[in-house]
C-alpha positions as CSV (number, residue, x, y, z in Angstrom):
1,M,-0.1,0.0,-0.1
2,K,3.0,2.3,0.6
3,M,3.8,2.5,-3.3
4,L,-0.1,3.5,-3.9
5,S,0.2,6.3,-1.4
6,Y,3.7,7.5,-3.1
7,A,1.9,7.5,-6.3
8,K,-1.1,9.4,-5.3
9,H,1.5,11.9,-3.5
10,I,3.7,12.1,-6.8
11,L,0.7,12.8,-9.2
12,T,-0.8,15.2,-6.7
13,R,2.6,17.2,-6.8
14,V,2.6,17.1,-10.8
15,S,-0.8,17.8,-11.4
16,F,-0.2,21.3,-12.7
17,D,1.9,19.7,-15.9
18,A,-0.3,17.5,-18.2
19,R,2.8,15.9,-19.8
20,L,4.6,15.2,-16.2
21,F,1.2,13.8,-15.0
22,E,0.8,11.3,-17.7
23,K,4.5,10.3,-17.3
24,E,4.0,9.7,-13.8
25,L,0.6,8.0,-14.1
26,R,2.3,5.5,-16.6
27,K,5.0,4.6,-14.2
28,A,2.6,4.3,-11.2
29,I,0.5,1.8,-13.3
30,K,3.4,-0.1,-14.1
31,M,4.8,-0.6,-10.6
32,L,1.3,-1.3,-9.0
33,I,-0.5,-4.7,-8.7
34,A,-4.0,-4.8,-10.2
35,E,-6.0,-4.1,-6.9
36,E,-4.0,-0.9,-6.6
37,V,-4.4,0.1,-10.1
38,Q,-8.1,-0.1,-9.8
39,E,-8.0,2.0,-6.5
40,L,-5.7,4.4,-8.1
41,K,-7.8,4.8,-11.1
42,N,-11.0,5.5,-8.8
43,W,-8.9,8.0,-7.1
44,C,-7.6,9.5,-10.1
45,Y,-11.0,9.9,-11.9
46,A,-12.3,11.3,-8.5
47,N,-9.5,14.1,-8.2
48,F,-8.3,14.9,-11.7
49,S,-11.2,14.1,-14.3
50,R,-11.9,17.7,-14.7
51,E,-8.2,18.7,-15.7
52,H,-6.8,15.5,-17.2
53,E,-9.9,13.3,-18.4
54,A,-8.4,12.5,-21.7
55,I,-5.1,11.3,-20.1
56,L,-6.7,9.4,-17.8
57,N,-8.8,7.8,-20.5
58,R,-5.6,6.9,-22.6
59,C,-3.8,5.7,-19.4
60,F,-6.5,3.4,-17.8
61,V,-7.7,1.7,-21.3
62,R,-5.8,-1.5,-20.1
63,A,-6.0,-1.2,-16.5
């Protein structure tokens, strides 16, 4: 669960920059297990769908 918390922290910090947000989101998806990816997906859509919906849709196609 620590990696999930870390990923959330990083994504919150880089959310001002779309490219950096997408890069960090892709890295987070690769390093987390399936259950954590689902939780991250829910959290991301709840927190960032207004600014980064297109990025979220691209990154979570397979997740």
